[in-house]
C-alpha positions as CSV (number, residue, x, y, z in Angstrom):
1,M,34.8,43.9,-25.8
2,R,31.9,45.7,-27.6
3,L,28.7,43.8,-27.1
4,S,27.0,45.5,-30.0
5,E,29.6,44.0,-32.3
6,H,28.6,40.5,-31.3
7,I,24.8,40.8,-31.1
8,R,23.1,42.8,-33.8
9,P,20.8,44.3,-32.9
10,L,21.3,44.2,-29.2
11,R,18.0,45.0,-27.6
12,A,18.1,43.6,-24.0
13,L,20.5,42.6,-21.3
14,L,19.3,39.9,-18.9
15,F,21.3,39.8,-15.6
16,D,21.6,37.0,-13.2
17,V,21.9,38.3,-9.6
18,D,24.0,36.3,-7.2
19,G,27.7,36.5,-8.2
20,T,26.9,38.5,-11.4
21,L,25.4,41.8,-10.3
22,A,27.0,41.7,-6.9
23,D,29.3,39.5,-4.8
24,T,26.4,38.1,-2.9
25,E,27.6,34.5,-2.3
26,G,30.8,35.0,-0.3
27,E,29.8,38.3,1.4
28,G,26.1,37.7,1.7
29,H,24.5,34.2,1.4
30,L,27.2,32.0,2.9
31,P,27.5,34.0,6.2
32,A,23.7,34.3,6.3
33,F,23.2,30.6,6.0
34,N,25.7,30.0,8.8
35,A,24.0,32.6,11.0
36,A,20.7,30.8,10.4
37,F,22.2,27.5,11.4
38,A,23.5,29.1,14.6
39,E,20.1,30.7,15.3
40,Y,18.5,27.3,15.2
41,D,21.3,25.6,17.2
42,L,22.2,23.3,14.3
43,P,25.5,21.5,14.9
44,W,27.3,22.5,11.6
45,R,28.4,25.4,9.5
46,W,29.2,25.5,5.8
47,G,32.8,26.2,4.8
48,A,33.9,27.7,1.5
49,E,34.6,24.4,-0.2
50,R,31.3,22.8,0.9
51,Y,29.4,25.9,-0.2
52,R,31.1,25.8,-3.6
53,E,30.0,22.1,-4.0
54,L,26.4,23.0,-3.1
55,L,26.4,25.9,-5.6
56,R,27.3,23.5,-8.3
57,E,25.0,20.6,-7.3
58,V,21.8,22.2,-5.9
59,P,20.2,25.2,-7.5
60,G,18.2,27.4,-5.1
61,G,18.8,28.4,-1.4
62,R,15.8,26.6,0.1
63,E,16.6,23.5,-2.0
64,R,20.2,23.5,-0.7
65,L,18.9,23.7,2.9
66,Q,16.5,20.8,2.3
67,Y,19.2,18.8,0.7
68,E,21.6,19.3,3.6
69,L,18.9,18.6,6.2
70,Q,18.0,15.4,4.5
71,R,21.6,14.3,4.3
72,R,22.1,15.0,8.0
73,S,18.7,14.0,9.4
74,D,19.9,10.7,10.9
75,A,22.5,12.5,12.9
76,F,20.4,15.4,14.4
77,R,16.8,14.0,14.2
78,P,14.7,17.1,13.4
79,S,11.5,17.5,15.4
80,E,9.5,18.6,12.3
81,P,9.3,17.6,8.7
82,V,12.5,18.5,6.8
83,A,10.6,20.7,4.3
84,D,9.1,22.8,7.1
85,L,12.5,23.2,8.8
86,A,14.1,24.1,5.5
87,R,11.4,26.8,4.9
88,R,11.9,28.4,8.3
89,L,15.7,28.3,8.0
90,H,15.4,29.9,4.6
91,Q,13.3,32.7,6.0
92,A,15.9,33.2,8.8
93,K,18.7,33.2,6.2
94,N,16.9,35.9,4.2
95,R,16.7,38.0,7.3
96,H,20.4,37.8,8.0
97,Y,21.1,38.4,4.3
98,A,19.0,41.5,4.3
99,C,20.9,42.8,7.4
100,R,24.2,42.4,5.6
101,L,22.9,44.3,2.6
102,E,21.7,47.1,4.8
103,Q,25.1,47.3,6.5
104,G,26.8,47.8,3.1
105,L,28.7,44.5,3.3
106,I,27.9,43.4,-0.2
107,P,29.5,45.3,-3.1
108,P,28.4,45.4,-6.8
109,R,30.7,43.5,-9.2
110,P,33.2,45.7,-11.0
111,G,31.7,47.4,-14.1
112,V,28.1,46.4,-13.4
113,L,26.7,49.9,-12.6
114,R,28.6,51.4,-15.6
115,L,27.3,48.8,-18.1
116,I,23.7,49.2,-16.8
117,R,23.9,53.0,-17.3
118,E,25.4,52.5,-20.8
119,A,22.4,50.2,-21.6
120,I,20.0,52.8,-20.4
121,E,21.6,55.5,-22.5
122,A,21.4,53.2,-25.5
123,D,17.7,52.4,-24.9
124,I,18.5,48.8,-24.3
125,K,16.0,46.9,-22.2
126,L,17.0,45.4,-18.8
127,A,15.9,42.4,-17.0
128,V,16.8,40.3,-13.9
129,V,16.6,36.5,-14.1
130,T,17.5,34.8,-10.8
131,T,16.8,31.8,-8.6
132,S,16.7,34.2,-5.6
133,A,13.5,35.5,-4.0
134,H,11.9,38.7,-5.1
135,E,12.6,40.2,-1.7
136,N,16.3,39.7,-2.1
137,V,16.2,41.3,-5.6
138,E,14.4,44.4,-4.2
139,A,16.8,44.6,-1.3
140,L,19.8,44.5,-3.7
141,F,18.4,47.5,-5.5
142,R,17.7,49.4,-2.3
143,H,21.1,48.9,-0.7
144,V,23.6,48.0,-3.5
145,L,22.6,49.0,-7.0
146,G,20.5,52.0,-6.2
147,V,16.7,52.6,-6.2
148,D,17.1,55.0,-9.1
149,L,18.0,52.0,-11.4
150,R,15.1,49.8,-10.4
151,P,12.5,51.4,-12.8
152,H,14.7,50.7,-15.7
153,F,14.4,46.9,-15.1
154,E,11.0,46.3,-16.6
155,V,11.2,42.5,-16.1
156,V,12.2,40.6,-13.0
157,V,11.8,36.9,-12.9
158,A,12.7,35.3,-9.6
159,G,12.9,31.7,-8.4
160,D,9.4,31.5,-7.2
161,D,8.0,32.6,-10.5
162,V,8.7,29.4,-12.3
163,P,8.2,25.6,-11.6
164,R,11.9,24.8,-12.3
165,K,14.9,26.8,-11.3
166,K,18.2,27.0,-13.2
167,P,19.7,25.1,-14.9
168,A,16.2,24.6,-16.4
169,P,15.6,27.4,-19.0
170,D,12.1,28.3,-17.5
171,A,13.1,31.6,-16.0
172,Y,14.8,32.9,-19.1
173,Q,11.9,31.7,-21.3
174,V,9.5,33.7,-19.1
175,A,11.7,36.8,-19.3
176,L,11.9,36.6,-23.1
177,Q,8.1,36.3,-23.2
178,R,7.7,39.4,-21.0
179,L,10.2,41.4,-23.0
180,A,8.6,40.3,-26.2
181,L,12.0,39.9,-27.9
182,P,13.7,37.0,-29.6
183,A,16.6,35.4,-27.8
184,S,19.0,36.2,-30.7
185,E,18.6,40.0,-29.9
186,C,19.3,39.6,-26.2
187,L,22.3,38.8,-24.0
188,A,22.3,36.9,-20.7
189,L,25.0,37.8,-18.2
190,E,25.8,34.9,-15.8
191,D,28.5,33.6,-13.5
192,S,27.8,29.9,-13.1
193,V,27.5,26.7,-15.1
194,N,23.9,26.3,-14.0
195,G,23.1,29.8,-15.2
196,L,24.9,29.2,-18.5
197,R,22.9,26.0,-19.1
198,A,19.6,27.8,-18.3
199,A,20.4,30.7,-20.7
200,L,21.6,28.5,-23.5
201,G,18.6,26.3,-23.0
202,A,16.5,29.4,-23.8
203,G,18.6,30.1,-26.9
204,L,20.4,33.1,-25.4
205,P,24.0,34.1,-26.1
206,T,25.7,34.3,-22.8
207,L,28.5,36.4,-21.3
208,I,30.1,34.8,-18.2
209,T,31.6,37.0,-15.5
210,R,33.2,34.3,-13.4
211,N,34.2,34.8,-9.8
212,A,36.0,33.1,-6.9
213,W,33.2,30.5,-6.6
214,T,33.1,29.6,-10.3
215,R,36.6,30.5,-11.7
216,D,37.6,26.9,-12.5
217,D,34.3,25.8,-14.0
218,D,33.8,24.8,-17.6
219,F,31.9,27.4,-19.5
220,S,31.8,25.8,-22.9
221,G,29.2,27.4,-25.1
222,A,29.5,30.9,-23.7
223,L,29.9,33.8,-26.0
224,A,32.9,35.0,-23.8
225,V,34.2,34.4,-20.3
226,V,35.7,37.4,-18.4
227,D,36.7,38.0,-14.8
228,H,34.5,41.0,-14.6
229,L,33.0,43.7,-16.8
230,D,35.9,46.1,-16.4
231,D,38.4,43.5,-17.8
232,D,37.7,41.3,-20.8
233,G,41.0,39.5,-20.5
234,R,42.7,41.8,-23.0
235,G,42.9,44.9,-20.9
236,N,39.6,46.3,-22.2
237,R,36.2,47.0,-20.6
238,V,33.0,45.2,-21.6
239,T,31.0,48.0,-23.2
240,I,27.7,48.3,-25.1
241,A,29.4,50.1,-28.1
């Protein structure tokens, strides 16, 4: 699949992070959430199915924590406001997540580094648009993608930069403003329904690279749906040209 044949001219790629640039959900965030629960002696852990439900229903890590704490508050009676506990749990989760990154436990998705380098060679702008925190994005560059690639991403919009997270289009709208480009000349790369809705809401054509967490979801409206960037479903790589 040659992206330049579908979007003319193609002037920017806007990447989601979790599940798109790297397999951060299964290898990073989920075990980090559970480590935070253990650190605070909370009497539950998230299994794969529960986490999949939360990914679909509640955008944002801190928001998922607050949702779960409110749902369980009658059973474990928190000694502080739920919002405060959610904030502290989220900080602990981010620490555990950073440790997993530093240990090399989170790999990039297939084809991601190749496509980024192709875009750089073609003078195509690069951006990150995510619900994650800035600190998680920077850690991903340091330990997974490579610090040499960071300067090529001139725009990074994180979850705390906008009032509404995905599926609201706010983050993509901010990214387009900072890039000073029309949506029709850009491509969003996403892995989830919430991400797709956000990108489409900003007018962006969107390529879905689904994963184990989103494989069975309905991606109606996407430009294309692939398993990863090294396989477009017809035995071909996703390339710039």
